[in-house]
N, CA, C and O of each residue as an XYZ file, in Angstrom:
460
protein
N       0.846     -1.184      0.000
C       0.000      0.000      0.000
C       0.888      1.243      0.000
O       1.875      1.313      0.732
N       0.527      2.213     -0.824
C       1.238      3.488     -0.842
C       0.237      4.589     -1.158
O      -0.471      4.520     -2.163
N       0.180      5.601     -0.304
C      -0.732      6.735     -0.454
C      -2.169      6.260     -0.672
O      -2.908      6.811     -1.488
N      -2.540      5.228      0.078
C      -3.909      4.733      0.006
C      -4.215      3.874     -1.207
O      -5.375      3.541     -1.450
N      -3.212      3.517     -1.958
C      -3.417      2.692     -3.157
C      -2.661      1.385     -3.031
O      -1.551      1.334     -2.502
N      -3.281      0.340     -3.522
C      -2.627     -0.966     -3.547
C      -1.750     -1.026     -4.794
O      -2.228     -0.833     -5.911
N      -0.482     -1.290     -4.593
C       0.447     -1.372     -5.720
C       1.038     -2.768     -5.720
O       1.588     -3.230     -4.720
N       0.915     -3.434     -6.866
C       1.458     -4.783     -6.993
C       2.200     -4.853     -8.316
O       1.605     -4.727     -9.386
N       3.503     -5.055     -8.228
C       4.343     -5.113     -9.416
C       5.241     -6.337     -9.326
O       5.617     -6.759     -8.232
N       5.575     -6.892    -10.448
C       6.446     -8.057    -10.480
C       7.906     -7.624    -10.365
O       8.316     -6.619    -10.946
N       8.676     -8.393     -9.613
C      10.114     -8.142     -9.527
C      10.870     -9.021    -10.511
O      12.083     -8.881    -10.667
N      10.169     -9.913    -11.166
C      10.749    -10.821    -12.169
C      11.815    -11.736    -11.555
O      12.788    -12.097    -12.216
N      11.621    -12.106    -10.288
C      12.559    -13.010     -9.619
C      11.787    -13.933     -8.681
O      10.696    -13.610     -8.212
N      12.392    -15.089     -8.424
C      11.802    -16.034     -7.478
C      12.531    -15.983     -6.132
O      12.113    -16.624     -5.168
N      13.618    -15.220     -6.079
C      14.404    -15.123     -4.848
C      13.768    -14.097     -3.907
O      13.591    -12.929     -4.255
N      13.437    -14.567     -2.719
C      12.727    -13.731     -1.756
C      13.563    -12.519     -1.327
O      13.028    -11.414     -1.235
N      14.855    -12.700     -1.065
C      15.694    -11.574     -0.617
C      15.821    -10.517     -1.705
O      15.783     -9.321     -1.420
N      15.972    -10.957     -2.952
C      16.070    -10.017     -4.059
C      14.747     -9.276     -4.271
O      14.734     -8.077     -4.551
N      13.636    -10.004     -4.134
C      12.311     -9.392     -4.269
C      12.090     -8.353     -3.162
O      11.521     -7.290     -3.408
N      12.538     -8.666     -1.957
C      12.385     -7.733     -0.832
C      13.203     -6.462     -1.075
O      12.729     -5.361     -0.796
N      14.432     -6.608     -1.593
C      15.269     -5.452     -1.912
C      14.624     -4.604     -3.016
O      14.648     -3.375     -2.956
N      14.052     -5.268     -4.015
C      13.388     -4.549     -5.100
C      12.170     -3.792     -4.577
O      11.904     -2.664     -4.994
N      11.432     -4.420     -3.663
C      10.265     -3.767     -3.059
C      10.687     -2.512     -2.282
O      10.047     -1.467     -2.394
N      11.757     -2.617     -1.500
C      12.232     -1.474     -0.727
C      12.701     -0.341     -1.641
O      12.448      0.834     -1.377
N      13.391     -0.719     -2.722
C      13.856      0.290     -3.671
C      12.672      1.003     -4.331
O      12.674      2.226     -4.471
N      11.669      0.229     -4.732
C      10.487      0.813     -5.387
C       9.726      1.716     -4.417
O       9.247      2.777     -4.815
N       9.609      1.316     -3.162
C       8.919      2.133     -2.166
C       9.650      3.460     -1.982
O       9.022      4.514     -1.884
N      10.999      3.399     -1.935
C      11.802      4.617     -1.781
C      11.584      5.544     -2.989
O      11.457      6.758     -2.827
N      11.541      4.966     -4.198
C      11.279      5.766     -5.403
C       9.916      6.446     -5.323
O       9.784      7.627     -5.645
N       8.906      5.696     -4.891
C       7.559      6.268     -4.760
C       7.524      7.376     -3.718
O       6.914      8.421     -3.942
N       8.174      7.156     -2.585
C       8.195      8.164     -1.522
C       8.922      9.430     -1.974
O       8.459     10.539     -1.710
N      10.053      9.267     -2.649
C      10.798     10.435     -3.126
C       9.999     11.209     -4.169
O       9.985     12.440     -4.154
N       9.344     10.502     -5.061
C       8.509     11.167     -6.061
C       7.320     11.870     -5.434
O       6.977     12.988     -5.819
N       6.692     11.216     -4.466
C       5.527     11.782     -3.790
C       5.889     13.046     -3.032
O       5.125     14.011     -3.021
N       7.056     13.042     -2.397
C       7.492     14.177     -1.593
C       8.383     15.149     -2.360
O       8.951     16.066     -1.768
N       8.506     14.961     -3.642
C       9.318     15.817     -4.510
C      10.763     15.911     -4.015
O      11.381     16.974     -4.073
N      11.283     14.800     -3.535
C      12.675     14.734     -3.097
C      13.462     14.104     -4.233
O      13.238     12.953     -4.605
N      14.378     14.874     -4.768
C      15.176     14.376     -5.876
C      16.637     14.708     -5.624
O      16.965     15.705     -4.982
N      17.490     13.864     -6.135
C      18.920     14.134     -6.039
C      19.264     15.102     -7.155
O      19.312     14.717     -8.323
N      19.502     16.351     -6.801
C      19.745     17.388     -7.801
C      21.158     17.954     -7.673
O      21.391     19.133     -7.942
N      22.105     17.097     -7.256
C      23.479     17.554     -7.097
C      24.035     18.130     -8.390
O      24.764     19.121     -8.374
N      23.688     17.506     -9.510
C      24.191     17.986    -10.802
C      23.737     19.421    -11.053
O      24.499     20.227    -11.585
N      22.506     19.743    -10.676
C      21.996     21.106    -10.841
C      22.723     22.091     -9.933
O      22.982     23.227    -10.331
N      23.052     21.664     -8.719
C      23.667     22.571     -7.750
C      25.115     22.899     -8.060
O      25.622     23.929     -7.616
N      25.800     22.028     -8.825
C      27.203     22.306     -9.125
C      27.363     23.096    -10.418
O      28.485     23.394    -10.826
N      26.263     23.434    -11.059
C      26.336     24.293    -12.238
C      26.727     25.699    -11.812
O      26.463     26.129    -10.689
N      27.362     26.400    -12.739
C      27.692     27.791    -12.448
C      26.469     28.664    -12.690
O      25.512     28.254    -13.348
N      26.520     29.856    -12.155
C      25.440     30.818    -12.376
C      25.318     31.102    -13.868
O      24.210     31.232    -14.389
N      26.450     31.198    -14.553
C      26.441     31.480    -15.992
C      25.710     30.382    -16.761
O      24.886     30.682    -17.624
N      26.001     29.108    -16.459
C      25.332     27.999    -17.139
C      23.827     28.039    -16.891
O      23.031     27.876    -17.816
N      23.452     28.254    -15.650
C      22.040     28.282    -15.289
C      21.328     29.458    -15.954
O      20.201     29.321    -16.431
N      21.992     30.612    -15.983
C      21.399     31.796    -16.604
C      21.214     31.585    -18.102
O      20.199     31.996    -18.664
N      22.185     30.948    -18.754
C      22.061     30.678    -20.187
C      20.921     29.704    -20.465
O      20.167     29.886    -21.421
N      20.791     28.669    -19.631
C      19.675     27.729    -19.773
C      18.345     28.457    -19.601
O      17.402     28.235    -20.361
N      18.278     29.327    -18.598
C      17.054     30.089    -18.353
C      16.710     30.957    -19.556
O      15.552     31.011    -19.970
N      17.705     31.636    -20.120
C      17.463     32.513    -21.265
C      16.954     31.712    -22.462
O      16.041     32.153    -23.160
N      17.536     30.544    -22.700
C      17.066     29.700    -23.802
C      15.607     29.292    -23.611
O      14.815     29.340    -24.552
N      15.259     28.893    -22.397
C      13.870     28.517    -22.109
C      12.947     29.728    -22.204
O      11.822     29.614    -22.689
N      13.408     30.861    -21.754
C      12.619     32.095    -21.815
C      12.285     32.441    -23.273
O      11.154     32.812    -23.587
N      13.271     32.317    -24.148
C      13.058     32.637    -25.558
C      12.050     31.686    -26.201
O      11.291     32.087    -27.082
N      12.043     30.428    -25.761
C      11.082     29.458    -26.287
C       9.677     29.765    -25.770
O       8.709     29.694    -26.527
N       9.562     30.101    -24.499
C       8.258     30.368    -23.893
C       7.657     31.698    -24.336
O       6.435     31.840    -24.376
N       8.497     32.668    -24.666
C       8.033     34.002    -25.034
C       8.593     34.412    -26.396
O       9.364     35.367    -26.489
N       8.208     33.691    -27.452
C       8.788     33.986    -28.770
C       8.383     35.353    -29.320
O       9.116     35.940    -30.116
N       7.231     35.860    -28.907
C       6.762     37.143    -29.439
C       7.498     38.322    -28.809
O       7.644     39.373    -29.434
N       7.956     38.150    -27.585
C       8.632     39.259    -26.913
C      10.124     39.234    -27.237
O      10.687     38.189    -27.564
N      10.732     40.370    -27.142
C      12.171     40.422    -27.367
C      12.881     40.137    -26.050
O      12.530     40.718    -25.023
N      13.855     39.268    -26.066
C      14.535     38.918    -24.821
C      15.617     39.921    -24.429
O      16.512     39.587    -23.653
N      15.548     41.126    -24.948
C      16.583     42.126    -24.684
C      16.789     42.408    -23.217
O      17.926     42.448    -22.748
N      15.705     42.606    -22.479
C      15.831     42.909    -21.055
C      16.444     41.727    -20.311
O      17.307     41.910    -19.452
N      15.995     40.510    -20.643
C      16.547     39.329    -19.990
C      18.045     39.207    -20.272
O      18.821     38.877    -19.376
N      18.445     39.470    -21.496
C      19.871     39.421    -21.849
C      20.646     40.460    -21.033
O      21.752     40.193    -20.562
N      20.061     41.630    -20.874
C      20.679     42.706    -20.094
C      20.885     42.279    -18.640
O      21.965     42.451    -18.074
N      19.848     41.729    -18.061
C      19.904     41.298    -16.660
C      20.930     40.177    -16.491
O      21.746     40.205    -15.569
N      20.881     39.197    -17.384
C      21.786     38.051    -17.293
C      23.231     38.482    -17.501
O      24.137     37.939    -16.869
N      23.453     39.448    -18.377
C      24.805     39.946    -18.618
C      25.419     40.485    -17.320
O      26.566     40.176    -16.994
N      24.657     41.283    -16.594
C      25.168     41.859    -15.354
C      25.308     40.802    -14.258
O      26.266     40.823    -13.485
N      24.365     39.899    -14.198
C      24.422     38.836    -13.198
C      25.652     37.958    -13.411
O      26.376     37.655    -12.463
N      25.884     37.553    -14.657
C      27.033     36.687    -14.929
C      28.358     37.434    -14.802
O      29.394     36.825    -14.535
N      28.325     38.735    -14.990
C      29.540     39.539    -14.802
C      30.018     39.445    -13.352
O      31.217     39.364    -13.086
N      29.073     39.459    -12.433
C      29.410     39.464    -11.009
C      29.495     38.055    -10.402
O      30.356     37.788     -9.564
N      28.604     37.165    -10.826
C      28.502     35.856    -10.181
C      28.695     34.672    -11.125
O      28.575     33.524    -10.698
N      28.988     34.927    -12.379
C      28.988     33.899    -13.420
C      29.795     32.654    -13.156
O      29.345     31.561    -13.499
N      30.965     32.767    -12.563
C      31.821     31.599    -12.356
C      31.556     30.876    -11.043
O      32.155     29.836    -10.773
N      30.666     31.421    -10.233
C      30.330     30.789     -8.945
C      29.352     29.645     -9.170
O      28.472     29.730    -10.027
N      29.509     28.568     -8.393
C      28.542     27.478     -8.464
C      27.302     27.871     -7.668
O      27.389     28.598     -6.679
N      26.162     27.386     -8.110
C      24.906     27.717     -7.428
C      24.950     27.346     -5.954
O      24.419     28.068     -5.110
N      25.575     26.238     -5.653
C      25.626     25.765     -4.268
C      26.401     26.731     -3.373
O      26.201     26.749     -2.159
N      27.288     27.537     -3.972
C      28.109     28.468     -3.203
C      27.468     29.839     -3.011
O      27.987     30.662     -2.257
N      26.362     30.092     -3.674
C      25.719     31.402     -3.578
C      24.971     31.487     -2.249
O      24.087     30.681     -1.959
N      25.348     32.476     -1.458
C      24.709     32.685     -0.160
C      24.085     34.079     -0.134
O      24.183     34.843     -1.094
N      23.456     34.379      0.965
C      22.862     35.705      1.139
C      23.930     36.792      1.009
O      23.671     37.872      0.478
N      25.122     36.494      1.497
C      26.223     37.460      1.428
C      26.565     37.792     -0.032
O      26.750     38.961     -0.369
N      26.650     36.781     -0.892
C      26.953     37.026     -2.308
C      25.854     37.835     -2.985
O      26.135     38.692     -3.823
N      24.613     37.567     -2.625
C      23.489     38.315     -3.201
C      23.576     39.784     -2.778
O      23.381     40.681     -3.598
N      23.866     40.022     -1.507
C      23.992     41.402     -1.026
C      25.151     42.119     -1.709
O      25.033     43.294     -2.058
N      26.272     41.423     -1.902
C      27.418     42.028     -2.586
C      27.065     42.362     -4.034
O      27.466     43.404     -4.552
N      26.318     41.476     -4.679
C      25.870     41.742     -6.050
C      24.971     42.972     -6.086
O      25.128     43.836     -6.949
N      24.034     43.048     -5.153
C      23.125     44.189     -5.116
C      23.883     45.491     -4.876
O      23.581     46.508     -5.500
N      24.864     45.466     -3.978
C      25.667     46.672     -3.727
C      26.469     47.070     -4.967
O      26.594     48.254     -5.277
N      27.004     46.088     -5.661
C      27.751     46.386     -6.890
C      26.833     47.020     -7.928
O      27.230     47.951     -8.628
N      25.606     46.515     -8.024
C      24.638     47.088     -8.979
C      24.221     48.491     -8.549
O      23.986     49.359     -9.390
N      24.131     48.713     -7.242
C      23.825     50.053     -6.744
C      24.901     51.043     -7.177
O      24.598     52.146     -7.633
N      26.151     50.638     -7.031
C      27.269     51.501     -7.416
C      27.257     51.789     -8.914
O      27.656     52.871     -9.347
N      26.800     50.821     -9.699
C      26.719     50.995    -11.150
C      25.470     51.776    -11.561
O      25.355     52.221    -12.702
N      24.537     51.938    -10.618
C      23.286     52.633    -10.937
C      22.275     51.755    -11.648
O      21.400     52.260    -12.351
N      22.386     50.437    -11.472
C      21.490     49.495    -12.147
C      20.159     49.338    -11.443
O      19.901     49.998    -10.436
N      19.299     48.453    -11.978
C      17.950     48.234    -11.428
C      17.938     47.789     -9.972
O      16.942     47.998     -9.280
N      19.013     47.186     -9.494
C      19.035     46.750     -8.088
C      18.908     47.961     -7.161
O      18.460     47.827     -6.022
N      19.299     49.137     -7.646
C      19.212     50.327     -6.793
C      17.764     50.628     -6.418
O      17.494     51.043     -5.291
N      16.848     50.429     -7.329
C      15.424     50.661     -7.030
C      14.923     49.645     -6.016
O      14.132     49.992     -5.140
N      15.372     48.389     -6.119
C      14.949     47.366     -5.189
C      15.479     47.622     -3.788
O      14.778     47.385     -2.805
N      16.695     48.098     -3.692
C      17.318     48.324     -2.395
C      16.692     49.489     -1.647
O      16.723     49.515     -0.416
N      16.128     50.446     -2.359
C      15.550     51.623     -1.702
C      14.200     51.334     -1.074
O      13.777     52.038     -0.157
N      13.515     50.294     -1.563
C      12.166     50.002     -1.055
C      12.195     49.386      0.288
O      11.143     49.082      0.851
């Protein structure tokens, strides 16, 4: 039983210990999927630049009618300051330093910081 549903799947084996291990593995997969727990280490070790480029590509696909000029502008400044950093290393301190750098440049972060 999982989430109120009866689940019965074949393990394609007659060995009880192997079937039990397969059952435990399948239950763990169901629990992780149900709770949206995924191993995303590969995503966390990407650099900000890689992630920003992926985002821009997806943005252009989702919004073909709009010009991605503003997004390119924002990503350019973001990658200038944080581009080589891995996502896992970005902390509140790095975000604040980025915002202060944008304030000094007179960028859009200045409006956000004043509010």
